[in-house]
N, C-alpha and C positions, 0 to 999 in steps of 0.2 A: 317910914316908907320902905326902907331896906328890910326891916323886920317882917313887914307884910309880904314882900317878894319872896323872902327866904321861906316863910311859912307856906306860901302857895306852891313854891318849887318842891318843898318837902312832901306836900300832899300829892303832887303830880307823880313824883318819883315813887312814893309809896303805892299809888294806884297801879302804876306800871308793874312794879315788883309783885304786887298782889295778883295781877292778871297772869303774869308769867308763872307764878307759883301754882295757879289753878291748872295750867296746861303742862308744866314741866316740874315734877316733884323735886324738892331740894336734894334728895338723895340720888337723883338720876345720874347714871354714868354718862361720860362724854358722848358716846355714840348714841345714847338714847335722846340726849338733848339735840343732837344733829338730826336724828330721825324726825323728831317732833317739828323742828324748824322746816325740814323738807316737806313734811305733811301739811303744815300751815301754808307754805308757799304754793303747794300743789292745789290746796283748797281754793285759793284765789284764782288759779287758772281754770280749774274745773273741768278740763277736757283733755283727752289724748287723741290725736288724729293719726291713724295708722293706715298704711297701704299694705294690703295682704290679700292673697287669693284664698282665704279661708271660706269654706262652704257654710251654709246656714246651720247645719248640725254642730259644726265646730264653733262657730261664732256664738251660738246660744250657750254652749257649755263654758267657753272661755269668758265671755262678757258677764254672764250671770255670777260666776265665781268672783270676778274682780269687783262687781257691784256689791257683793256681800262683804268683801274686805274693805273697800273704799267707796261707800255709797255717794260721796260728794264729788266723784270724778266720773265723767261720762266718756265712753270710748266711741269714737266714730271711725268706721272702716270704709275706705275706698277700695272696692274690689277690683284689683288689677294683678296681673302676673308680674313677676320680677322685672321682666324686660320692659313692659309698658310702664311700670312704676318708675323705672330708672329714667325713661324719657320724660315722664311727668315731673320728676325731681329736677332734671336739667332745666326745664322751663321755669320751675319755681326759683331755682338758684339764679338763673339768668335775669329774671324780671325783678327779683328782690321781694316778690309777693309770696312769702313763705306761709304754707298751710300745714305741711306734714311734719310730724314729730319723730315717728319711728316707721320702719318698713321691714317687712318679713321677706327677705330675699338673700341671694348669695352675696358674699363679702366683696368679691373681686372688683367689679365695676365701680361700686361706690367708693371703695378705698382709693383706687387710681384717680377718680375724679375729685378727691378731696372733700367728699360730702359727709364724712363720718366724724363723730366727736367722741374721743375716749372719756370715760367717766372715771377719773383717776382716784377719787376718794371713795369709790364704791364699797370696798371691803372695810374701810375705816368707819363708814356710816352704818353698814350692815355686816358686821364681822361674822355673823352666822350664815352668810350666803353659801349656797351649794356651789363651790368654786368650779366644779366640773360642768355646771350649767351656765357659766359665763364665758363668752368668747375671749380667747387669750389676748386679744388687742384691747380688751375692756370697752369695746364699742357696742356691746349688746348681749342679750340673753340667748342661750341655746335651747332649742327644743330637745326632747329626749333623744338618745342615740338612735341612729338609723343604720340600715344595712346597705353597704355598697356592693353591688354585684354586677356580673356580666349578664345583661338582659338581651334576649334575641327572639326573633320571630321564627317559630318552628315551621311555619308554612313557607318561609323564604330561604332559610339556611338549608343547604344540601343535606339530605338525610344521613349520609355517611359522616357528616361532621357533628351530628347530634348524638348525645348532648354536647353542646358547644362548650369549649373550655378556653382559657387564656392561651394555652399552648397551641390550640388549633387556629388562632387568629392569623398565624403566618401562612395559612393556606391561600394560594393566589386567587381562588374564587371569591374571597372576601375583600379583595383590593378594589381600588377605584371608588371609594366613598360608600362601600357597602357596610363598613364599620364606621363608627363615629367617635369623635373626641370632643368632650365638653370643655371648652376653653376656660370656663369659670372654675372648674375643679382642678386648678393647677397643681394641687398638692396630693392628688390621689394615687400616684404611682407607688409610693412606698406603702400605701394601705392595701392596694390591690395585690401586691406581690410581697407579702410580709416575710416570706422565707428566703427571698432573694437578697443577694448582696447589692450594694450601690452599683458596682460595676455591671452586674447582670441586668439591673433595671435600665441603665443607660444604654447598654449594648442592645437590649431588646427594643428600646425606642428607636435607636439608630437603624438597626438592621431589619426590623419587622414593621413597626407602626408608621414611621415617617415615609419609607418608600411606597407604602400602599396609598398614600395621599388620602387619608380618611376625611370624611365629611366633617366639617367643624360646625358645632352648634353651641349656642350661648345660653346655658341654663337648663336645669333638669327637666322642667316642664316642656321647653322647646324640643329638647332631645327626645323626650318620650313621645311627643306629638309626631315627630318625624318617623319614629319607629312604628307607631300605630298606623300612620298613613302609608307605610311601606316605602318611604323615601330612602330608608337604610335598613339593614338587617340586624345590626347588633350595636350595642352601646354599653360601656361601663358606666353605670349610673348610681348616683347617690340617692338616698331616701327611697331605695328600691321598693320596699313594701308599701310606702305611702302611695306611690304611683300605681301599684297593683290595685290598691283599694279604690283609687279614683277611676281607673280605666276599665277594670273588669266588669263593673255593673253596666257599662255601656255596650257589652257584648264582645269585648276583645278577649278571646279565650285561647289564643295561640301564642302567648308570650311565656317564656320560661327563663329561669335563672341558670346561668352556666354552672356546671358541676365542677367548681374550682373554689378557691378562696373567696368568700363573700364576707369581708370583715364588718364588724359592728363598730361604727365610728361616731364622731360628734354629730349633733343635730344641726338643723338649719338655723341660722341666726336671725334674731329680731333686732335690728340695728338702730342705734341712736344717731340722729342726724345733727350735723353741725348747725349751731345757732337755731335749734328747734324753738318754735314760738312758745310752746308749753313745756319747757325743759324740765321743770320740777315734777310735773305730773307724769312726764315721760319716764323720768328716772324711777319714780315710784312703781310705774307699770313694769319696767324692765326688771327691777329687783323682785317684784311680786312673781314674775314669770320664772324666776330661778328657785322658788320654794318647792318643797317636796310635793305638797298636795296638788299644786298647779302642774308640775311635771307629770303627775299621774293623769291629769285631765288631757294634756297634750298627747300623752301616750295612748289614752283610750279613744279620744275623739278625732285625732289627726291621722288615723289610718296607720299607726305605727305598731302593728301587731307583733307579738313576741316571736322571733324567728326560731326560738328553742322549743316552742310549743306546737306540736304537730296537729293540734286540734283547731288551729286557725289556718287561713289560706296561705300565709307566708311560711309558717313552720312546715305545713304540709308540702309546699313546693320545694322548700329546702331539703326536706327528707326525700321526696320523690326524685329529685335531680342530683342527689348526692353532694350538695354544696357543703363545703367545709367552712365553718365560721371561725373567725379569728378576732379575739378581743385585744385591743391595744392598750397597754398601760398609758396613763396620761403623760408620763414623762417621755414617752417615745414618739408622741404624735407630731408636734408642731415643727420643731427645727429641722429634723432630718427630711421629712416629707416636703417641706417648702424648698429646701436646698435642691433636692432631686427634681421636684416639680419645675423649678426655675430652669434647670438644665434642659428638661424636656421642652418647655416653652420656647427656649432659644432655638432648639432644633426645628420647631415648627415656624420659626420666624415671628413669634408673638412677643409682645412686651411683657416684661417680668415685673410684677408689682413690688414696690418697696415697702416692707413691713418692719 
């Protein structure tokens, strides 16, 4: 009897090993084995649910490329802005009925609410990841770099202030909410003023921006909508050329970029949610979003035209308005800008996120 049990056990073990051998070669490196395990787990889930405000032309390009890479995983998008998506997630987390795996939005609100999940072994499983395309918190993938610029309404800003520059923001005619501050982009001061010292940035915030009591808005889309509607005249905005491409076709032709530093910075994050119901498929999607070919898709279809190329609308505007572009080395981005951004937030009486 014992002999029979041993024989059956040996057969079962052999079958299991044989199956593993068909999916994971004996010579596979450790990271390849982990990749395969992640893929197998993702297959069982079969879906990634994402909240994003991607347009049909963007969705078609992104989803088709993902389908070619991973045909066994379906992407389902709920089309919502970052602000609406955050409220949807609050309801999901409060009820315990989780449906969303990833969201394309700003980092700030979700981090403060404790909704994000770092993927700590990302680089261990995928060592060839384009690290510049990963959010420094390891909570998500970044779209290609975007341009941050001072954007203003040429029909509302006084003519003798045009072209508007950061230096001209101190003019009293722009006070009282006619300029805006995006509270999500808490780290943008060091980027907008790359040639200034820390002391100069803080002095400028204290003496120029805070006394003007700028209108606060929460998220690039909301800020741009307020600008388009004429509720404010100027905003320092991230993803500047993405919003140009979205709003210009609707007939908005009177928006310009301030002729000052408009730095090229990191892209918008696609964030991994804590306790995501399809966590393995979500991880696969996030890593896929950091690969070179996919970054090109985001660059081409998400309205992120090359600001150095005068043959497209962004580059042409940059040239026409004399904007100076400033590229930031990766090593300079995170720590210094967050430290300065925290100081500025305190001046506005706003909470500082802990990162």
